[in-house]
NUZAKE-280555 format. One line per field, with one value per residue (C-alpha): residue number from 0; x, y, z. Coordinates in nm, 3 decimals, decimal comma. Each point is the difference from the previous one (the first is absolute). Layout:
residues N
seq: [NUM ...] .
c1: [X ...] .
c2: [Y ...] .
c3: [Z ...] .
end
This chain:
residues 174
seq: [0 1 2 3 4 5 6 7 8 9 10 11 12 13 14 15 16 17 18 19 20 21 22 23 24 25 26 27 28 29 30 31 32 33 34 35 36 37 38 39 40 41 42 43 44 45 46 47 48 49 50 51 52 53 54 55 56 57 58 59 60 61 62 63 64 65 66 67 68 69 70 71 72 73 74 75 76 77 78 79 80 81 82 83 84 85 86 87 88 89 90 91 92 93 94 95 96 97 98 99 100 101 102 103 104 105 106 107 108 109 110 111 112 113 114 115 116 117 118 119 120 121 122 123 124 125 126 127 128 129 130 131 132 133 134 135 136 137 138 139 140 141 142 143 144 145 146 147 148 149 150 151 152 153 154 155 156 157 158 159 160 161 162 163 164 165 166 167 168 169 170 171 172 173] .
c1: [13,305 -0,093 -0,388 -0,151 -0,224 -0,323 -0,039 -0,271 0,201 0,243 0,318 0,188 -0,009 -0,232 -0,356 -0,258 -0,151 -0,366 -0,248 -0,227 -0,167 -0,421 -0,214 -0,224 0,121 -0,313 0,149 -0,313 -0,394 -0,238 -0,322 -0,019 -0,405 -0,240 -0,397 -0,284 -0,352 -0,296 -0,258 -0,260 0,080 -0,151 -0,241 0,176 0,139 -0,374 -0,140 0,041 0,020 0,224 0,216 0,069 0,414 0,131 0,434 0,272 0,312 0,271 0,387 0,244 0,344 0,188 0,397 0,268 0,367 0,034 -0,071 -0,211 -0,391 -0,282 -0,272 -0,304 -0,311 -0,334 -0,266 -0,329 -0,337 -0,357 -0,324 -0,307 -0,341 -0,264 -0,175 0,410 -0,008 0,389 0,141 0,364 0,248 0,330 0,347 0,336 0,362 0,258 0,332 0,323 0,357 0,190 0,330 0,014 0,325 0,148 -0,260 -0,074 -0,251 -0,250 -0,027 -0,084 -0,367 -0,054 0,229 -0,159 -0,393 0,031 0,292 -0,082 -0,359 0,000 0,240 -0,232 -0,355 0,053 0,069 -0,244 -0,265 0,042 -0,027 -0,315 -0,136 0,087 -0,146 -0,323 -0,005 0,075 -0,266 -0,257 -0,010 0,065 0,351 0,033 0,202 0,127 0,101 0,346 0,017 0,124 0,271 0,076 -0,364 0,014 0,367 -0,141 -0,303 0,264 0,207 -0,351 -0,127 0,440 -0,087 0,250 0,241 0,102 -0,014 0,376 0,055 -0,270 0,023 -0,350 -0,342 -0,218 0,086 -0,360 -0,296 -0,081] .
c2: [7,218 0,308 0,129 0,371 0,109 0,069 0,372 0,119 -0,169 0,295 -0,114 -0,195 0,163 0,292 -0,028 0,218 0,305 0,032 0,190 0,255 -0,087 -0,120 0,299 -0,158 -0,390 -0,135 -0,245 -0,151 0,037 -0,133 0,030 0,240 -0,009 -0,255 0,007 -0,185 0,020 -0,266 0,131 -0,129 -0,402 -0,220 0,231 0,217 -0,313 -0,135 0,346 0,003 0,450 0,193 0,197 0,336 0,080 0,240 0,022 0,178 0,044 0,242 0,010 0,119 0,023 -0,009 0,093 -0,230 0,193 0,237 -0,289 -0,205 -0,047 -0,228 0,070 -0,128 -0,066 -0,022 -0,131 -0,005 -0,146 -0,112 -0,123 0,048 -0,106 0,252 0,014 0,140 -0,325 -0,060 -0,330 0,004 0,268 -0,029 0,187 -0,012 0,131 -0,134 0,120 0,068 0,138 0,162 0,217 0,235 0,008 0,263 0,236 0,364 0,146 0,072 -0,365 -0,149 0,063 -0,180 -0,241 -0,061 0,119 -0,203 -0,253 -0,151 -0,048 -0,173 -0,231 -0,094 0,019 -0,335 -0,212 0,171 0,016 -0,399 0,011 0,156 -0,168 -0,417 0,172 0,085 -0,353 -0,214 0,198 -0,129 0,318 0,022 0,104 0,359 0,089 0,401 0,202 0,086 0,339 0,324 0,031 0,371 0,100 -0,045 0,243 0,224 0,058 0,055 0,258 0,214 -0,082 0,196 0,253 -0,163 -0,083 -0,343 -0,252 -0,092 -0,154 0,025 -0,143 -0,190 0,056 -0,096 0,145 -0,075 -0,216 -0,177] .
c3: [7,119 0,171 -0,024 -0,004 0,171 -0,167 -0,133 0,229 0,346 0,179 -0,027 0,324 0,331 -0,163 0,131 -0,264 0,079 0,156 -0,217 0,147 0,266 -0,032 0,050 0,190 0,182 0,227 0,262 0,142 -0,046 0,261 0,177 0,278 0,073 -0,139 0,122 -0,161 0,136 -0,111 0,283 -0,217 -0,048 -0,094 -0,108 -0,194 -0,206 -0,081 -0,103 -0,415 0,004 -0,210 0,259 0,014 -0,012 0,191 -0,073 0,148 -0,082 0,175 0,018 0,236 0,127 0,287 -0,012 0,209 -0,095 -0,315 -0,284 0,121 0,036 0,103 -0,269 0,114 -0,229 0,218 -0,197 0,154 -0,141 0,118 -0,142 0,134 -0,148 -0,193 0,365 0,168 0,141 0,034 -0,212 0,114 0,122 -0,101 0,143 -0,180 0,030 -0,191 -0,002 -0,120 0,089 -0,212 -0,089 -0,227 -0,219 -0,117 -0,116 0,039 0,299 -0,281 -0,064 0,336 -0,023 -0,330 0,133 0,326 -0,133 -0,356 -0,051 0,310 0,082 -0,421 0,118 0,329 -0,138 -0,181 0,296 0,229 -0,251 -0,025 0,365 0,007 -0,274 0,237 0,281 -0,123 -0,248 0,358 0,184 -0,267 -0,220 -0,387 0,037 -0,020 -0,245 0,002 -0,338 -0,043 0,223 -0,215 0,213 -0,130 -0,005 0,386 -0,006 -0,224 0,278 0,254 -0,171 -0,050 0,355 0,099 -0,215 -0,249 0,205 -0,013 0,343 -0,064 0,369 0,190 0,390 -0,031 -0,185 -0,277 -0,335 -0,114 -0,092 -0,273] .
end
């Protein structure tokens, strides 16, 4: 009795041809820097005042070779009492290392400043929420960030030129 391979399998001795490379490959993501200060504890946890929150989000990248980059998402958050006394200060730099596939040079900016931060953001958001909760405050659940608007803000700041590959530096603020 002979068996016939299924139609989707390549004939014996042949290998299937690989499809086109992915436009973006995430190699890893990690906390690069993290700081949380709770300077008035435990008094800040006893008081029941409505805090004033400040939030800042920035995206930066650093190039390793022609198509491999580190993209970092910096989140800075602080809360103060109405009397301007600090409740907490948080800074997180969450990064990922990515390689871009066969895409045109003009697509580098959107891939590095929009798509990669979209992949990193949910993990950074969870770290911020957990840190504030573990510090005794209600979890700080950051609303989704419009990375397209941040990228457009950078385009306007550069006179319409796409930031493309930037050695380092912030893209914008949320």
